[in-house]
C-alpha positions in Angstrom: 10.2 2.3 -8.4 12.1 1.1 -11.4 15.2 0.9 -9.3 13.4 -1.7 -7.3 12.9 -3.7 -10.5 16.6 -3.4 -11.2 17.5 -4.7 -7.8 15.2 -7.7 -8.1 16.7 -8.4 -11.5 20.2 -8.5 -10.1 19.1 -10.5 -7.0 22.4 -10.3 -5.2 22.4 -10.2 -1.4 23.5 -6.5 -1.4 20.7 -5.7 -3.9 18.1 -7.3 -1.6 19.5 -5.5 1.4 19.2 -2.2 -0.5 15.6 -3.0 -1.5 14.9 -3.9 2.1 15.8 -0.4 3.1 12.7 0.9 1.3 10.3 2.3 3.8 7.6 -0.3 4.8 4.0 0.2 3.9 1.6 2.0 6.2 0.1 -1.3 7.2 3.5 -2.4 8.6 5.3 0.8 9.6 7.0 -0.9 12.4 8.1 -3.9 10.4 10.5 -3.3 7.5 11.1 -5.9 4.8 14.0 -8.3 5.2 16.2 -9.6 2.4 14.8 -13.1 3.2 11.2 -11.9 2.8 12.1 -10.3 -0.5 13.7 -13.4 -1.8 10.6 -15.4 -0.8 8.3 -12.9 -2.5 10.1 -13.1 -5.8 11.0 -16.8 -5.8 7.8 -17.9 -7.6 8.6 -15.5 -10.4 11.9 -17.3 -11.1 10.0 -20.6 -11.3 8.4 -19.5 -14.5 10.6 -16.8 -15.9 14.3 -16.8 -16.8 15.0 -13.1 -16.2 13.7 -9.7 -15.4 14.0 -7.3 -18.4 15.5 -3.9 -17.3 16.1 -2.5 -20.8 14.5 0.8 -21.9 11.2 -0.9 -23.0 10.7 -2.1 -19.4 10.4 1.6 -18.4 7.5 2.2 -20.8 4.8 4.4 -19.3 2.1 1.8 -19.8 4.0 -0.4 -17.3 3.7 2.1 -14.5 0.4 3.1 -12.9 -0.2 5.9 -10.4 -3.6 5.7 -8.9 -5.4 8.7 -7.4 -8.4 6.7 -6.0 -10.5 7.0 -2.9 -9.5 5.1 0.2 -12.6 3.2 1.4 -11.3 2.9 4.9 -10.8 6.6 5.3 -13.4 9.4 5.5 -15.0 10.8 8.5 -17.8 13.0 9.5 -16.2 16.1 8.0 -16.5 14.7 4.5 -19.6 12.7 4.9 -17.8 9.4 5.4 -17.4 8.9 1.7 -13.7 8.5 1.7 -10.9 10.9 0.9 -8.9 10.9 -2.3 -5.4 9.5 -1.8 -4.0 13.0 -2.5 -6.0 14.3 0.4 -5.2 11.4 2.6 -1.5 11.8 1.9 -0.8 8.7 -0.2 -0.9 7.6 -3.9 -0.9 3.9 -4.9 1.9 3.1 -7.5 2.3 -0.1 -9.5 5.3 -1.1 -11.6 4.8 -4.1 -13.9 7.8 -6.4 -14.2 8.7 -7.2 -17.8 9.6 -10.8 -18.5 11.1 -12.3 -21.7 7.7 -13.8 -22.7 5.9 -10.5 -22.3 3.5 -12.0 -19.8 3.7 -8.9 -17.5 2.1 -11.0 -14.8 4.2 -9.7 -11.9 4.2 -6.3 -10.3 5.8 -4.2 -7.6 3.2 -2.3 -5.6 4.1 0.8 -3.6 2.6 3.9 -2.1 3.9 7.4 -2.2 3.8 9.1 1.1 3.0 12.7 0.1 3.7 14.3 3.5 7.0 12.6 3.9 7.9 13.4 0.3 7.2 17.1 0.9 9.2 17.1 4.1 12.2 15.3 2.6 12.1 17.1 -0.8 12.1 13.7 -2.6 9.7 11.0 -3.4 9.2 8.7 -0.4 7.8 5.5 -1.9 6.9 2.6 0.5 7.2 -1.0 -0.7 3.8 -2.6 -0.2 4.0 -5.9 -2.1 5.7 -8.0 -4.8 3.0 -10.1 -6.4 1.7 -12.0 -9.3 -1.4 -10.4 -10.9 -4.5 -12.4 -11.5 -3.7 -15.0 -8.8 -6.1 -15.6 -6.0 -4.2 -16.1 -2.8 -4.6 -19.7 -1.9 -4.5 -19.2 1.9 -7.6 -17.1 1.7 -9.8 -19.2 -0.7 -8.5 -22.8 -0.8 -10.9 -24.1 1.8 -13.9 -22.4 0.2 -13.1 -23.6 -3.4 -12.0 -27.2 -2.9 -14.9 -29.6 -3.0 -14.7 -32.5 -0.6 -14.6 -36.1 -1.7 -18.4 -36.6 -1.1 -19.2 -33.7 -3.4 -17.0 -35.1 -6.1 -18.7 -38.5 -5.8 -22.1 -37.0 -5.9 -21.3 -35.2 -9.2 -19.9 -38.4 -10.7 -23.0 -40.4 -9.7 -25.3 -37.7 -11.1 -23.4 -37.7 -14.4 -23.6 -41.5 -14.5 -27.4 -41.5 -13.9 -27.9 -38.9 -16.7 -25.9 -41.0 -19.1 -28.0 -44.1 -18.3 -31.2 -42.1 -18.7 -30.0 -40.8 -22.1 -29.1 -44.3 -23.2 -32.6 -45.7 -22.2 -34.3 -42.8 -24.0 -32.5 -43.4 -27.2 -33.3 -47.2 -27.3 
């Protein structure tokens, strides 16, 4: 996975094409990444950071996470429907934090290790799932629910104005 960080740091067209050759995630097995999609995914990073650190400290163990957690979507009658551990379902979730000069560590590469394919090929088969900023709620999913409309904003303003008037009257 750290090789992917190195490719993003370089950012040249041939680097993006190499990264695009990473196997796609299970959710998109028929749709591999394109270089254009990779550029679009990392572009917001470059708006706030000047470089991606690839020195030895960027390979620190605390910047890499391998999760052996249960998949909520899996689990059938044979196991009581409670979900199967990733190792049993054939996948592990892996996350590599991207080190920036400020040390924010707010961007990650997320992948999944396909255990069956890895066993078959004799090497780790890691699928690229996502390049994302951590702690950011995706706007397309929540913008409508969180944005108050103009009437709500005026109502709050009017309520505050009434409270101020009441406080002034009470103090005189």
